[in-house]
C-alpha positions in Angstrom: 0.0 -0.2 0.1 1.1 3.6 -0.9 2.3 5.3 2.3 2.2 9.0 3.1 3.3 12.4 3.0 4.0 13.0 6.7 5.1 9.2 7.3 7.4 6.7 4.8 7.7 7.2 1.4 7.0 4.1 0.0 5.0 3.8 -3.5 4.6 0.9 -5.6 6.1 -2.3 -5.5 7.7 -1.6 -9.0 9.3 1.7 -8.5 12.4 2.7 -6.1 11.8 3.2 -2.5 13.1 6.8 -1.8 14.6 5.8 1.7 16.3 8.6 2.8 13.1 11.2 2.2 11.8 9.0 4.8 14.6 9.6 7.3 14.0 13.6 6.5 10.7 13.9 7.1 11.5 12.4 10.6 14.0 15.0 11.2 12.1 17.5 10.4 9.3 16.0 13.2 11.5 15.7 15.6 13.0 19.2 14.9 9.4 20.5 15.1 8.8 18.4 18.8 11.9 21.1 19.6 10.7 24.0 18.1 7.4 23.6 20.1 9.4 23.3 23.6 11.2 26.6 22.7 7.6 28.0 21.3 6.4 27.1 25.0 8.7 29.2 26.7 7.8 32.2 24.2 3.9 31.7 24.6 4.7 31.4 28.7 6.3 34.8 28.1 3.7 36.7 26.4 1.1 34.9 28.7 2.3 36.3 31.6 3.4 39.7 30.3 7.3 38.8 31.0 8.7 38.7 27.6 8.6 39.8 23.9 7.7 36.6 23.3 10.3 36.0 19.9 11.5 32.4 20.2 15.2 32.2 20.6 16.0 28.7 19.5 15.7 26.7 15.9 13.2 29.9 15.6 12.2 28.9 12.4 11.4 25.6 13.1 7.6 26.2 11.8 8.6 26.0 8.7 9.5 22.1 8.6 5.7 22.5 7.8 6.5 23.4 4.0 9.3 21.1 4.1 6.3 18.3 4.6 4.0 20.0 1.9 7.4 19.8 -0.7 7.6 15.9 0.5 4.1 15.8 0.0 3.8 17.1 -3.8 6.9 14.7 -4.2 5.5 11.8 -3.0 2.4 12.1 -4.7 3.4 13.2 -7.8 6.0 10.1 -8.4 3.6 7.4 -6.9 0.3 8.5 -8.4 0.8 10.7 -11.7 1.1 7.4 -13.8 -1.5 5.3 -12.6 -4.7 7.2 -13.3 -5.3 5.1 -16.0 -6.0 2.0 -13.7 -7.0 4.1 -10.5 -10.4 5.8 -9.7 -11.1 9.3 -7.9 -12.7 6.9 -5.3 -9.7 4.6 -5.2 -7.3 7.5 -4.9 -9.5 8.9 -1.8 -9.3 5.9 -0.6 -5.7 5.2 -0.2 -5.4 9.2 1.3 -7.8 8.6 3.9 -6.5 5.2 5.1 -3.4 6.3 5.2 -4.0 10.2 7.3 -7.0 9.8 8.9 -6.5 6.7 11.2 -3.7 8.9 13.4 -5.7 11.8 12.8 -8.2 10.2 14.9 -5.8 9.3 17.7 -4.1 12.6 17.7 -8.1 14.2 18.7 -9.2 12.0 21.2 -5.4 12.3 22.8 -5.9 16.3 22.5 -9.2 15.7 24.4 -7.8 13.7 27.5 -5.2 16.4 27.9 -7.6 18.7 27.8 -9.5 17.1 30.7 -6.1 16.6 32.5 -5.8 19.8 33.0 -9.7 20.5 33.6 -10.7 21.9 30.5 -9.0 25.1 31.3 -9.1 27.7 28.6 -5.9 29.9 28.2 -7.9 32.7 29.4 -7.9 30.8 33.1 -12.3 30.3 32.0 -13.4 26.6 31.8 -15.0 24.7 29.0 -18.2 22.8 29.6 -17.8 18.7 28.9 -20.6 19.0 26.2 -18.2 21.6 23.7 -15.3 19.2 24.2 -17.1 16.5 23.0 -18.5 18.2 20.2 -15.0 19.6 19.4 -13.6 15.7 19.5 -16.5 14.9 17.3 -15.6 17.9 14.5 -12.1 16.9 15.0 -12.7 13.2 14.0 -14.1 14.5 11.0 -11.9 17.1 9.9 -14.6 20.6 10.3 -12.8 23.4 11.5 -13.2 25.7 14.2 -14.4 29.1 14.0 -12.6 31.6 16.7 -14.5 32.6 19.1 -17.3 29.9 19.2 -17.9 27.4 22.1 -16.2 24.8 20.3 -13.1 26.4 19.9 -12.6 25.5 23.3 -9.2 26.4 24.3 -10.2 30.2 23.3 -6.7 30.7 21.6 -8.4 31.0 17.9 -7.1 27.3 16.8 -8.8 25.7 13.8 -8.6 22.5 16.0 -8.2 23.5 19.8 -7.4 19.6 20.5 -4.6 19.5 18.8 -3.3 22.6 16.8 -0.6 20.8 14.4 -4.3 19.0 13.0 -4.4 22.6 10.7 -2.0 21.2 8.3 -4.0 18.3 7.9 -6.6 20.4 6.6 -4.7 22.1 4.0 -3.1 18.6 3.0 -6.4 17.3 2.7 -7.3 20.3 0.4 -3.8 19.8 -1.7 -4.7 16.2 -2.3 -7.9 17.2 -3.9 -6.8 19.4 -5.7 -4.3 17.5 -7.1 -6.8 14.6 -8.3 -8.8 16.9 -9.7 -6.9 19.3 -11.1 -3.1 19.6 -11.2 -2.0 16.3 -12.4 -3.6 16.8 -15.3 -0.9 19.9 -15.9 2.1 19.2 -18.3 5.4 19.6 -16.8 5.4 23.2 -18.2 2.1 24.0 -17.0 3.2 22.9 -13.8 6.0 24.8 -13.9 4.0 27.4 -14.8 1.7 27.2 -12.4 4.5 26.7 -9.9 6.2 30.2 -10.5 2.7 32.0 -10.3 1.9 30.4 -6.8 6.0 31.2 -5.6 5.0 35.3 -6.8 2.1 35.1 -5.0 3.8 33.8 -1.9 6.5 35.6 -1.5 4.0 39.2 -2.1 1.8 37.9 0.9 4.7 36.3 3.1 7.7 39.0 3.0 5.2 41.9 2.2 3.8 40.5 5.4 0.2 40.9 4.3 -0.5 38.9 7.6 1.3 40.9 9.9 2.9 37.6 11.6 6.2 38.9 10.0 6.9 34.6 9.2 5.5 32.3 7.3 3.6 30.6 10.3 -0.2 31.1 9.3 -3.1 29.1 8.4 -3.2 27.5 12.1 -6.8 29.7 12.4 -9.4 29.8 10.0 -9.9 33.7 9.8 -9.8 34.8 6.2 -6.0 36.0 6.2 -4.9 32.7 8.1 -7.1 30.6 5.3 -5.6 31.9 2.5 -2.1 32.7 4.0 -3.0 28.9 4.6 -3.9 27.7 1.4 -1.0 29.8 -0.3 1.5 28.5 2.1 0.4 25.0 1.0 0.2 24.6 -2.3 3.1 26.6 -3.5 5.5 24.1 -1.7 3.1 21.0 -3.2 3.2 22.1 -6.5 7.2 22.6 -6.4 7.7 18.8 -4.7 5.1 17.8 -7.8 7.6 19.7 -10.0 10.7 18.2 -8.6 9.3 14.6 -8.9 9.1 15.1 -12.8 12.0 16.5 -13.4 14.5 14.8 -11.2 17.2 13.2 -12.7 19.3 11.2 -9.7 22.6 11.0 -8.7 24.7 9.3 -6.7 25.5 11.5 -3.6 27.4 9.8 -0.3 25.9 11.0 3.0 23.0 12.4 2.0 21.3 11.8 4.8 23.3 13.1 7.2 24.1 16.3 5.0 20.4 17.3 4.5 19.7 16.5 8.4 22.6 19.2 9.3 21.0 21.6 6.5 17.5 21.4 8.4 19.2 22.0 11.6 21.1 24.8 10.5 18.1 26.4 8.6 16.3 26.4 11.3 18.2 27.5 14.1 18.5 30.8 12.2 17.9 33.7 15.0 14.8 35.9 14.1 15.6 38.6 11.6 13.9 41.8 12.0 11.8 43.7 9.6 13.0 46.6 7.2 10.6 49.1 6.7 7.2 47.1 4.8 9.6 43.9 4.1 9.5 41.1 6.3 13.1 40.5 6.4 12.2 36.9 8.6 9.9 36.0 5.9 12.5 36.5 3.0 14.6 34.3 4.7 11.8 31.8 4.9 10.8 32.1 1.7 14.3 31.5 0.2 14.0 28.4 2.4 11.3 26.9 1.2 11.5 28.4 -2.6 15.5 27.4 -3.3 16.4 25.8 -0.1 14.3 23.1 0.3 13.6 22.0 -3.1 17.6 21.4 -3.3 17.3 18.7 0.0 14.5 16.9 -1.6 16.5 16.4 -4.7 19.6 15.5 -2.9 18.0 13.5 -0.5 16.5 11.2 -3.1 19.8 10.8 -4.8 21.0 9.3 -1.4 21.3 5.8 -0.6 21.2 4.7 2.6 22.2 1.0 2.6 21.8 -1.5 4.6 23.2 -0.6 8.2 23.1 2.0 11.0 21.7 4.4 8.2 19.6 2.3 6.8 17.6 1.2 10.5 17.9 5.1 11.2 16.0 6.3 8.3 13.4 3.5 8.6 13.0 4.2 12.4 12.7 8.0 11.3 10.3 7.6 8.7 7.8 4.8 10.6 8.0 8.0 13.5 7.5 10.8 11.5 4.0 11.3 11.0 2.7 9.5 14.5 4.9 12.4 16.3 3.7 15.0 14.5 0.2 14.1 15.0 0.8 13.3 18.6 3.3 15.1 20.2 0.9 18.5 20.6 -1.3 17.4 23.1 1.2 16.6 25.2 2.7 20.3 24.7 -0.6 22.0 25.9 -0.1 20.6 29.3 3.8 21.6 29.2 2.3 24.8 28.3 0.2 25.0 30.7 2.5 24.2 33.7 4.7 26.3 32.3 2.6 29.5 32.6 1.8 28.6 36.3 5.7 28.4 37.3 6.6 31.0 35.2 9.6 29.3 33.3 10.4 30.7 30.4 14.3 29.4 29.9 15.3 25.6 28.9 17.8 25.8 31.8 15.1 26.5 34.5 13.3 23.1 33.6 15.0 21.2 31.1 14.7 17.8 32.5 10.9 18.8 32.5 11.3 19.3 28.9 13.4 16.1 28.3 10.2 14.7 29.4 8.1 16.1 27.0 10.6 15.2 24.2 11.1 11.6 25.5 7.0 11.0 26.3 5.8 12.5 22.8 8.6 9.9 21.2 7.0 6.6 23.6 3.7 7.9 22.7 4.0 7.8 19.0 5.6 4.5 18.7 2.7 2.8 21.3 0.3 4.6 18.6 2.1 3.3 15.4 2.7 0.0 16.4 -0.9 -0.9 18.4 -3.1 1.3 16.7 -2.0 2.6 13.4 -0.6 0.2 11.3 -3.0 -2.3 12.6 -6.0 0.0 11.6 -4.3 0.7 8.1 -3.8 -2.9 7.9 -7.3 -3.8 8.1 -8.8 -0.8 6.1 -6.3 -1.6 3.3 -7.6 -5.3 3.2 -11.0 -4.1 3.2 -11.2 -1.3 1.0 -8.3 -0.8 -1.5 -9.2 -3.2 -4.4 -4.9 -4.7 -5.5 
C-alpha cells in the first residue's frame, strides 16, 4: 500500500523507495518537537507579560511544515501520476484517507484527554463545559475546523483544531490532495512549472510583504480570512514545487546525503529571528528563500542518496515510521507543558530542562505506541477491506 506524506515515503512495488526522504521527514518532525518546546517558553513569556515572546532557539522550526508539503507533492506525483488509467478518484481518496485519517482521529482523542487533564481550562482561565469538548472532538474527527470565538473553539486561542493544533496542516494537506486529483495532475510539466512560478510570486507577495502581520510564514493555524488564504498559498506553492521536482528529477549518486541534508535542516531552523526593514519582512524573506530554493535542493539531494543496509538504513526506517505519528500526537502533550510553564513562570530551558526532556521522551514513546498498537494494524485492516489491488 502507498504510504503517505508525513510518514514513510514508499510507493508501488515496481518503483524505487526513496528511503532517505523517509528519514528526513522524521528529522523534520523531531525538529518540530524541539521547536514547540521553545515556543512554549515564548508563549509563557507573552501570557505572563514577561518578555517579547520571540523564539530564540530553532526560531524557524515552523517551516518544517512547508518542508512536509514539498515532500507531499513529490511523493504523490511520483506515486500516482502514471496510475490514473488504472485508478479511480475513489481509489485515490480511499488510499489517502486510510493513510492519514486513523492517526488524525487518535490525535484528536489524545488532545481531548490532555484537555481534560488540565480541567478543561482555557488560556484565559475560564472553563469549557464538557459538552463543547466532546463537540470539538467530533468535529476534529471529521476534519471540520473551529471558527474563532465559538464555543467549540474550546481553548480560546483561535486554533482551527483546538484539541490538537497541528491538525491545521492536515486540513490543507487534504485540500492539496483534492486539488491534485481533480486538477493539478492534469497539467503538463511545462504548465506545472508556470503554475508553480505564479504561486511563488503570490507566496512572496503575501509573506515578504507581511500581509498577515505575523512577520513570518507561520500562518494557517486558525480560520480567519487572512489565515485561510495564507495557509492555502503556504500549502499549494511547496506542494506544487514538490510535484515539479518529482517530474523533472534525475538522480545522481551522492554519498552521505542523509547526514548532509539533516545538518542543512538543523542550520536553517536555527537561524535567529531577523527584524523587518520598513514594510518588508526580512524574516519571511529568509523563510521564503528556504522554501523556494533550499528545501527543493534538500529533497533532490535526499532522493539522490542511498542508505544501504547498515545503521543509516535502520535510522531512516525508524525515523520514517515515527514521523507522522510523532507530528500528530506530540502537541497535546505540549498543551499540558505550556500550562505548566505559565503556572510556574518558566521561560528558559535551563529552568526546567528535566521536564522538557520528559516531554520529548514521552512524545516519542507515545508516537511509537500509537504506531505499533493502533495505526499500522488499523491501516492494514482498512486496506484489506477497502483497497482493490
